[in-house]
C-alpha positions as CSV (number, residue, x, y, z in Angstrom):
1,M,-99.1,244.9,183.1
2,Q,-100.8,242.4,185.6
3,S,-99.1,239.3,184.2
4,H,-95.6,240.8,184.1
5,I,-96.0,241.9,187.5
6,L,-97.6,238.0,188.5
7,A,-94.5,236.8,186.4
8,S,-92.0,238.6,188.3
9,N,-93.6,237.8,191.4
10,S,-93.7,234.5,190.6
11,C,-89.7,234.0,190.1
12,Y,-89.3,235.9,193.8
13,S,-91.7,233.4,195.4
14,F,-90.4,230.2,194.4
15,P,-86.7,230.1,193.5
16,L,-86.1,226.4,194.6
17,F,-88.0,225.6,191.7
18,N,-86.8,228.0,189.1
19,S,-83.2,226.5,190.4
20,L,-84.3,223.2,188.9
21,N,-84.8,224.5,185.6
22,H,-81.7,227.3,185.6
23,P,-78.3,225.6,186.1
24,K,-76.9,229.2,187.0
25,S,-79.3,229.7,189.9
26,H,-78.8,225.6,190.7
27,K,-75.0,226.3,191.4
28,V,-76.1,229.5,193.2
29,L,-79.0,228.0,195.7
30,S,-77.7,224.2,196.0
31,K,-74.6,225.6,198.2
32,P,-76.5,227.3,201.1
33,L,-79.3,224.3,200.7
34,C,-76.6,221.4,201.1
35,S,-75.1,223.9,204.0
36,L,-78.5,224.2,206.0
37,R,-78.9,220.4,205.7
38,K,-75.7,219.7,207.0
39,D,-76.1,221.9,210.1
40,K,-79.7,220.3,210.6
41,S,-78.2,216.9,210.0
42,G,-75.8,217.3,212.7
43,T,-77.7,218.6,215.0
44,S,-80.2,215.7,214.7
45,F,-77.3,212.9,214.5
46,R,-76.2,214.3,217.9
47,A,-79.4,214.1,219.4
48,N,-80.2,210.7,218.1
49,L,-76.7,209.5,219.3
50,P,-78.0,207.4,222.0
51,S,-80.6,205.5,219.9
52,I,-78.2,204.9,217.2
53,S,-75.5,203.4,219.6
54,L,-78.2,201.1,221.6
55,S,-79.5,199.8,217.8
56,L,-75.9,199.1,216.7
57,F,-75.3,197.2,220.1
58,G,-78.3,195.6,219.8
59,S,-77.8,194.3,216.4
60,G,-74.6,192.8,217.1
61,F,-75.6,191.3,220.7
62,I,-78.3,189.5,218.3
63,L,-76.8,189.2,214.7
64,G,-73.3,188.3,215.9
65,P,-73.5,185.3,217.7
66,L,-75.4,183.9,214.6
67,L,-72.8,184.8,212.5
68,D,-70.1,183.6,214.4
69,G,-71.7,180.3,215.0
70,I,-71.1,179.5,211.5
71,H,-67.2,179.3,212.4
72,S,-68.2,177.6,215.7
73,N,-69.9,174.9,213.9
74,V,-67.1,173.5,211.6
75,N,-65.1,174.0,214.9
76,L,-63.0,176.8,213.3
77,Q,-62.9,178.2,217.1
78,I,-63.6,176.3,220.3
79,Y,-65.1,177.7,223.3
80,Q,-63.8,177.3,226.7
81,N,-64.8,178.9,229.8
82,G,-68.2,180.4,229.4
83,S,-69.6,178.1,226.2
84,V,-72.9,177.5,226.0
85,D,-75.2,175.6,223.1
86,I,-78.4,176.8,222.1
87,G,-79.7,174.3,219.8
88,P,-77.3,173.9,216.7
89,L,-75.5,177.1,218.1
90,H,-72.4,176.8,219.9
91,T,-71.2,180.2,221.5
92,N,-70.1,181.9,224.5
93,I,-72.1,183.8,227.3
94,W,-69.4,186.8,226.4
95,V,-69.8,186.6,222.6
96,P,-73.2,188.7,222.7
97,P,-71.8,191.8,224.3
98,L,-68.3,191.5,222.9
99,L,-69.7,191.4,219.4
100,G,-72.4,194.0,220.5
101,L,-69.3,196.7,221.6
102,F,-68.1,195.7,218.0
103,Y,-70.9,196.8,216.2
104,C,-71.3,199.9,217.9
105,T,-67.6,200.8,218.1
106,V,-67.3,200.3,214.6
107,G,-70.5,201.9,213.5
108,L,-70.1,205.1,215.5
109,L,-66.6,205.6,214.3
110,Q,-67.6,205.3,210.7
111,L,-70.9,208.2,211.7
112,F,-67.9,210.4,213.2
113,L,-66.0,210.3,210.5
114,D,-68.6,210.8,207.8
115,E,-69.7,214.1,210.1
116,R,-66.2,215.1,209.6
117,V,-65.7,214.7,206.0
118,S,-69.2,216.2,205.6
119,S,-68.3,219.2,207.5
120,E,-64.8,219.8,205.5
121,S,-66.1,219.0,201.6
122,K,-69.2,217.4,201.1
123,L,-72.0,215.7,202.0
124,A,-71.6,212.3,203.9
125,P,-72.8,209.4,202.0
126,Q,-76.3,207.8,202.9
127,G,-77.5,204.3,204.2
128,S,-80.4,202.4,202.7
129,L,-82.0,199.4,203.8
130,E,-81.1,197.8,200.2
131,R,-77.3,198.4,200.5
132,T,-77.6,197.2,204.0
133,A,-79.2,194.0,202.9
134,F,-76.9,193.2,200.3
135,S,-73.6,194.1,202.3
136,L,-74.9,191.8,205.1
137,G,-75.3,188.8,202.6
138,A,-72.0,188.9,201.2
139,L,-70.6,188.9,204.8
140,V,-73.0,185.9,205.2
141,L,-71.7,184.1,201.9
142,F,-68.1,185.1,202.7
143,I,-68.1,183.7,206.4
144,E,-70.0,180.5,204.9
145,L,-67.3,180.1,202.1
146,S,-64.5,180.1,204.9
147,A,-65.8,177.7,207.1
148,E,-66.7,175.2,204.3
149,M,-63.0,175.7,202.9
150,Y,-61.6,175.1,206.4
151,K,-64.1,171.9,207.0
152,A,-62.9,170.7,203.7
153,G,-58.9,171.0,204.7
154,V,-57.9,173.1,201.9
155,A,-54.7,174.6,202.3
156,D,-53.8,177.8,204.3
157,N,-52.1,179.5,201.7
158,I,-54.8,178.9,198.7
159,E,-57.5,180.1,201.2
160,T,-55.7,183.1,202.1
161,Y,-55.6,183.7,198.2
162,I,-59.2,183.1,197.7
163,L,-60.2,184.9,200.7
164,F,-58.4,187.8,200.4
165,A,-59.4,188.2,196.7
166,L,-63.1,188.3,197.6
167,A,-62.7,190.9,200.3
168,E,-61.4,193.4,197.8
169,L,-64.5,192.4,195.5
170,I,-66.9,193.2,198.5
171,W,-65.2,196.3,199.6
172,L,-65.1,197.5,196.0
173,N,-68.9,196.7,195.5
174,F,-70.1,198.1,198.7
175,D,-67.8,200.9,199.9
176,R,-64.9,201.6,197.0
177,T,-63.3,204.7,199.3
178,W,-60.0,205.0,200.5
179,L,-61.0,206.1,203.9
180,G,-63.4,203.0,204.2
181,F,-60.3,200.8,203.1
182,T,-58.2,202.1,205.5
183,L,-60.8,201.9,208.2
184,A,-61.3,197.9,206.9
185,C,-57.4,197.3,207.2
186,I,-57.1,199.1,210.6
187,I,-60.0,196.8,211.9
188,G,-59.0,193.9,210.1
189,F,-55.5,194.0,211.7
190,G,-56.6,195.3,215.3
191,C,-59.2,192.9,216.1
192,P,-57.6,189.7,215.3
193,L,-54.9,191.1,217.8
194,A,-57.0,192.3,220.4
195,E,-58.5,188.8,220.6
196,V,-55.0,187.8,221.9
197,P,-55.4,189.1,225.6
198,I,-58.9,187.6,225.4
199,I,-57.9,184.2,224.4
200,K,-54.7,184.0,226.6
201,I,-56.0,185.8,229.9
202,F,-59.7,184.5,230.2
203,H,-59.7,181.6,228.2
204,L,-62.7,181.9,226.2
205,W,-61.9,180.4,223.2
206,Y,-58.9,179.2,221.0
207,Y,-58.3,178.1,217.5
208,P,-57.2,174.4,217.3
209,Q,-55.2,175.0,213.9
210,A,-53.7,178.5,214.5
211,N,-50.9,179.1,212.3
212,I,-49.6,182.3,213.5
213,E,-48.3,182.6,217.3
214,V,-48.4,186.3,218.6
215,F,-45.2,186.6,220.9
216,G,-45.3,182.6,221.6
217,Q,-43.3,179.5,220.1
218,V,-43.7,179.8,216.5
219,T,-42.4,177.7,213.4
220,N,-42.0,180.5,211.1
221,K,-38.6,181.5,210.9
222,R,-39.2,185.2,210.3
223,L,-41.7,185.2,213.6
224,K,-38.9,183.5,215.4
225,A,-36.1,186.0,214.4
226,F,-38.8,189.0,215.2
227,R,-39.3,187.7,218.5
228,L,-35.9,187.2,219.2
229,A,-34.9,190.4,218.1
230,L,-37.5,192.1,220.3
231,E,-35.9,190.1,223.4
232,V,-32.3,191.2,222.7
233,F,-33.5,194.9,222.9
234,S,-35.6,194.0,225.9
235,D,-34.5,194.8,229.3
236,S,-36.2,191.6,230.7
237,R,-37.4,188.3,229.4
238,F,-40.4,188.0,232.0
239,L,-42.4,190.5,229.8
240,F,-42.3,187.5,226.7
241,L,-43.2,185.2,229.2
242,F,-46.3,187.0,230.3
243,L,-47.1,187.8,226.6
244,K,-46.8,184.3,225.4
245,M,-50.4,183.8,224.0
246,Q,-52.4,181.7,222.0
247,G,-52.3,181.9,218.1
248,L,-54.8,183.1,215.2
249,I,-55.5,182.2,211.7
250,S,-53.6,183.8,209.2
251,W,-56.5,184.1,206.4
252,S,-59.0,185.4,208.7
253,T,-60.4,188.1,207.0
254,C,-63.9,188.3,208.2
255,Y,-63.4,191.7,210.4
256,F,-61.9,193.2,206.9
257,V,-65.6,192.2,205.3
258,Y,-67.8,193.0,208.5
259,T,-66.5,197.0,208.0
260,P,-68.4,197.5,204.6
261,F,-71.7,196.1,206.3
262,L,-71.1,197.9,209.3
263,T,-70.7,201.1,207.5
264,N,-74.0,201.0,205.4
265,L,-75.6,199.3,209.0
266,A,-74.7,202.6,210.7
267,R,-75.6,205.2,207.9
268,W,-78.9,203.4,207.5
269,L,-80.0,203.5,211.2
270,K,-78.7,207.3,211.2
271,S,-80.7,208.1,208.0
272,T,-83.5,206.5,209.6
273,M,-83.8,208.0,212.9
274,V,-82.5,211.5,211.5
275,V,-85.4,212.1,209.2
276,A,-87.9,210.5,211.6
277,D,-86.9,212.7,214.6
278,E,-87.2,215.9,211.8
279,P,-90.3,218.0,211.5
280,D,-92.4,217.6,207.9
281,E,-90.7,220.7,206.2
282,V,-87.2,219.4,207.1
283,V,-88.1,216.2,205.3
284,Q,-88.9,217.9,202.6
285,L,-85.8,219.9,202.3
286,Y,-83.9,216.3,202.8
287,L,-85.9,215.2,199.6
288,L,-85.1,218.5,197.9
289,E,-81.3,218.0,198.7
290,Q,-81.5,214.8,197.5
291,Q,-81.8,216.0,194.1
292,I,-79.7,219.5,194.1
293,C,-77.1,218.1,196.1
294,S,-76.5,214.8,194.4
């Protein structure tokens, strides 16, 4: 009789351990446990948002110019106003804060998208130091390869095909989500266009072998036709005289490849800071959730 009571009490005292052994109870208990973890994680994320932002900005401020120096060392871009040389590194005094802002913006955008996804359907992907390190290594090798091909004088179209194919492989290895692909495409197109007013207005750098001129004098017939059509439907041509800008490089896909690295970096920073800020019982809940909710 006593053993029967003890056995029955143990079933109610340790429901989580029983859920690991019984599939039916696993389905019942995993949902509220995961939901509890989402609420606590969301609160901790908002509390640690300043620390995560500062860490992302600091990473871009320090690491960004080092990666950017791979291209500047082969004169892919040449710095003008504010250029500085720190040993073999050719950079600009505005590059560290600009890349810090870039790291912070992209990283926080990915984390907010993760929070939105986790609140609607499932838990957001968790970051890891190993995955972040591998994605950084892939980014460094990608930038180094593009610099070496540029230095060797490889034709633009050949280099474009090679780099675009490698960019897709990097996305497949380190992201493999359509949301991540969409974000990478937006960043890959938007950031080079954002460089245009910086190049034209502030003259911080330029690309000596640019093959795309944005709203400027171009050699490509399709771009010429596009500019002509814009001028026809415009009330004034002074707008286009003002927007006549420096060129960009068509095969530059570094921003696209940057996105998986920044995604993993932001997720890793979040997971590290959120778990470190939580009490021990919540950390144990987090570890148990990794087993049940995976």
